Structures are given as structure tokens and as C-alpha cells.
N, C-alpha and C positions, 0 to 999 in steps of 0.2 A: 396487448399488456396495458395494463394500468398503472401510466407513468407519465411526469411532466416533465419538461426539458430543466426547473428549476432542481428537480433532484439529480437529473446529469450534471450539471450547473457544480451543486454542493462537493457532489462524490469531489469530480477533479480538482477543486476549487479547496475541498475539507483536506486531499493529499499536499496539495500544496502550500497550504498555512500548515500544516502538520510536519511536514520535510522544512521548511525555514524556520519555523521555532524551535523545532530539533537540532538544526545546524549547528549554533553554536557550542553544543555541548555533547556533540557527541562524543564517545569514549568515556564520560564523565561520570563519575558515584551523584548518589543524588546529594549527599553534604556538598558538596563543593559546587553541584548545580545551585543548592538554596542560599552557599553563602556569594554567590554572583550574582543571583538574581535580587537578595535583599529585598525581597516583599515587590519584586516587578514581573511575578509568572505573569505567561498573558501578551508579553512585549515582544515585538522580532526586534531580534540585537546582532548588532553584525560581528560577524568575524574576521578578526582581522591577520589569524595566522595561515590563514584560510583564501583571503584577498576578496572576501565577502561583504558585500552590506546586506543591514538588516532587513528583511522580507527577502532576500534573496534564497533558492532552495539549490538543490543538489538532484545527481543523477537518480534519484529516486523517480523525481519530478519528471525529468529529461529524460528516461527511459518511455516516462508510462505516454508521454506526448507524440515519441518516435513512433510510439508502437499505436496509440489511437491514430497519429498520421498513414500510415499504411494500411490499416484498417479501412479509411476512408478513400485509397486511392485507387487499394482492390475493392470499392462498391461491397463495403460489408462483409469480406473473407478475410478469414483469418492465413496466410498463405506465410510461411514460414521463413521460406528462399525471401522475400520483400522483407519482413523481418529484419531478418539477417541485414541487408543491403542497409534499411534505415537506420539498426544499429551501428555497422561502420560507419555511411555515411555521419553519422554523432562522433565519433572517434575521432574522424579524417578533418573533423569543424573546429578542434582542440581545446575545444569546453568540457570538459572531463570534471567536471566538480565531483571529486567525491567516489568516483569509477571503483568499484568492487575486484578482487585478484581474479574469481571465478569468470568477471563478465569482459575483464582485460584479455585474459589468457583464451577467450570463446572469440571475441575479434579478432584479438592478431591470430587465431586459426583457422579464421574466415577468410583475412586479408592475404594469409599465404593460400590459398586453393579449397580450404576443405569445405565443401558442402553444410548445409545450414546442421543436418544430423547426425553432422559425428564432429562438430566447431565445441559444441560444452564438454564442461567437465565432467567428470566423474566418478563416482566412487564417495566414498562416505564425506569426502572434506570438499562435494558438489554440493552439500545441505544446505547452500546461503542463502538468503532471505531476496536474491537480485531479481528473481522470476516474481516473488511474490508483492514486491513494493510495485512494481509497475504494473501488475495486471490489470489493475480495473477497470483500462476500456474494455476487457473479454466480459468482465461482470455484467457491464452496462449493455454493451450489445447485446449480448443473448439473457436479457433478465426474464424472460417469457419460453425460454429454450437450455434448459436445467440438462443436458445431453452432449449438445451441441458444445454446449460451454465448457465441461468437462473435455473432450478431445481437445477445442482450440485452447485451453488453458497446457495442456503437454504440448502445442506445436509451440507454442510462445518461449515456453521454457525451456526442450530442451535446445533450446538454439545456444544457450548461455550456461546453463544447471542443468545437464543429465540425468539426472537422478529422482528417486519418487520418494522423497520426502517434499522433495522442492516442487516438484507438478502439485502433491496433495495440499502443500499450503495456499499455491494461486489458487487450488478450485476450491481451498474453506474462505478466499478471504472473498473469491467471486461468491461466492454460496449468497453471503450476508451482505454484498454491494448487491445483486440480483434481487434478493428477498427485500431491502431497504429501498430500492426504488416502486417496488409493485406493491407496496406495503403501506394503504394509510392511516394506519394504527400506530404507533410507536410502542401501545401497549403489548400489540403482540414481539418487542424487544426484550425476550426473557429468558432467563436459565436454559428454559425447555428449546429452545431452538438452539442452542447448543449442539442438543443431541440430536434434532434432524442434520445439522450440519454433518455429524460423525457421520451420521447414515451412510451420507451423500456422498463424502467421500470417501468411506471403507477404512478398515483395521490396518493403524500405521501409528506413526511414533507421534504427529500431528492432533492425529485422532484422542489421545492417551492424552496429551499436551491439555487440549481443549476440553475434556473430560477435568480436569484438576481445574482449570479454572473454573468448571460447569459448580463444581462443588465448593468453591472457592469465593464464589458469588451467590450462592446460595446459605454459604455461613456467615455472610455479611461482612468478611474481611475487607480490611482497608487498602483503600488503592495501593497505599506505597508499598505496605507489605506483602499484597497477593502476586503485585509484577515483580519484587524480589525473589517471592517463591519461584514466579513464572522463569524467570531467568529475562536475560534486556540484551544479550548478546546478538553475533549475526545467523545463528541459525535460527533457519526458517523455522523450527518447534515453537524456540522460544518468543519471537518475534510476532507471530502468530496469536498463540494464546494468549500473551500480555496484550497486544493491542484488540481483539476482542473481550480479555475481560473489561478494556477500559471503556469500554462503546459500553455492554450491558451493566457495568455500573451506573453511569447516568446516562441512559440511553436518551436522556430529552435536551441534552444537553451537551451542543457541541466545546463549547470553550473548554467545560471539564473534563471531557476526552482526554481533547488533546494535551492538554493543559498536565494531566495527570500523567500520559503518556509520556512525555519529556521529563516529569520530573522522576520516573522511574530511574532515568539516568541508562548507560550502557549504546546502545545503535539507536539513539534518542532521535535523528532524523525517522529514519525507518518506520521505528512501532507507533512514531504519533502521524507518520505518511499514511499507513495502515489503519489505522485506528480513524482517523482525521475522515480517510475516504470512505469508509466503511458508516461511521457516522453524518458524514456529509448525504450521502446517499438515500438513508432513512429521513434526516432533520432537513433537507432543501437547502438550497441560497440563502431562503429569508431569515434561518435560521442562527446562519454563521454572523457573530459579529462586524457589521459594516467597517468597523477601521480594518479587518484583517485581510477583506475582500479588497476592501481600495489598494492598500500599503503592499500585498503581497505582489512579488515579480511578476510581472505579466496576465494580468488579472485579465485584460479583454479578449487577450488569446488562448487563453484555457478554455474561456465560456464559449467561445465562438467554437473550439476543436469539441468544446462536450454538446453544444448543438448539430453538428455535423451527424456522432454519434447516436442522438437522439433519432435526428431521420433517419437513420439505417437499422435502428434496432426493430 
């Protein structure tokens, strides 16, 4: 494994920072976000309607940390039964900021006694972004084991989202994260990488959306227009394509990547969390603005968890 711990820290902090930046604007249009920010894009803001302070994050980060906690408890193994217990523990804590419908239904199924392989939502409406938003620890753990990463993504995803597109979305996110932590040259972060990802995850709607993102990158499409075209709903196909576009549009700038993901509107916290995790994995801790590292909720704990994963990878 050609990686260092600061890239692991960058990935998980990038996820949390993107989540916290997008948190106040979830469900809003780009025009509304612009008017609210008034030229202050890139600063943490509170969301009084949700009772969250500036720099706090939502379920995206919390579930990623619970997943990492389970992996550490199992000494590097992705154990879906233990992951399911971790998600139930989170539910029982009462701190459910932004929990998605499919995840909530799955946890209630688990609490009623259903096993992990029967708890997840099935069917077309199970293709939400709830597994893709939290899967970063799997990409970090398996940064040198692509086939194991595929299976581990499936084992985690089906606990809440038992859907092929949801699994493919997790695999795509982890592909970019794993490549980032083992890659020393940002020049490798180019549109051709999308084609490698498509080959890795196979034919599916996520692959087709990523191909559209690749073409928009080659055409030089502005981020705002491209993200609008790719979509920003909670549908995993849209989330992954938009997040990957934002990263590959400006791979050398973590700040621009996450700000553009937020400015796209829609499911802002998740799009920015996924884009931030990918960019953080490539750029590492030291290329994330210091103010964000210091101000984001739980920064020291997130860095500790990242280093635990580094030891297990």
C-alpha cells in the first residue's frame, strides 16, 4: 500500500466538512443558496430550523463513523451483522440528524428482529444515496484490495439499501477514494479515470451517469451547469455523478470541489460529503483549509478514527 495517514485523515475530514458546508442548504435551489450566502460561499453556517450549529454535520458523517467503528471493532473485517448493530446503536442514541427514509425503515426492521440481509429496502425506490454517502471507510480499508472492496461495499449497502444501483454507487465512490490514497500524482485525476471506474463497477445506471459526467468534463462544461444536468437529488446515480464531476473539474483544489458541490443545490450535504471524501483522499489533510479542519465538529475524533483505519489497511 502506497499511502500515508494524512490522506486517510483528509478523506474522513473531507467528508465531514462537505457535509457540514452543505447541511444548511439541503433541498434548496442554486439561486436560493446564492442569495442566502451573499458572497460568503465556503463558510460554515448554522441551520436553526434543524437546531444545528455552524460546522456540525449530519447522518452522512455519523454513519461513516459508525461504519469505521465497526470495522475497527472487528479488526479490519466488514461484518454486516456488526455494522447493523452499530447503526441501531446510532438510532438508539437519538441523535438522528437528517436520517433518510430508507435507512430509518431498515433500522426499524433490524430492531424488530429482521436479520441484516433482510432489513434493507428493496426495489427501485431503494436506490438512494445512503450507502454511497457513508462508504468511505471501506475505500480506505481496501485501498489495495479492489475485489474485496467490491464485496465489502455490497455487505454494507444491503443493510439499508438492498439495490444494485446503491451497491454500484458505493463501489464507484470507493474506487475514487482507494485510487486517491494510493496515488501520488494529481495529474492522474483526469476524465480517463472515469472510464476505469465504469469498467470496475460494470454496466448500470451509475456507470451511464458517470459517462455523461466524463463527456461534460471533456467539453469543459462549467460546474454549475454540469451539476444541474447530472442531477442533485437523493438518487444515488445523480449524487455520484455530480460529486465525481466536481472533484475532477478541480482535482487540485479541495475548497473549490466542495463549494461547487454545495452550490449545485438539492441534496447538498451528501453531494458535498461524497465530493469532499474523494478530494480529501487525493489531496490529503494539508490541502484542506485550516479553518475548516479547526471548526468542523469532532475534528480530533475524526482524525483518530482515520488513523485507526490506516493501521488496519
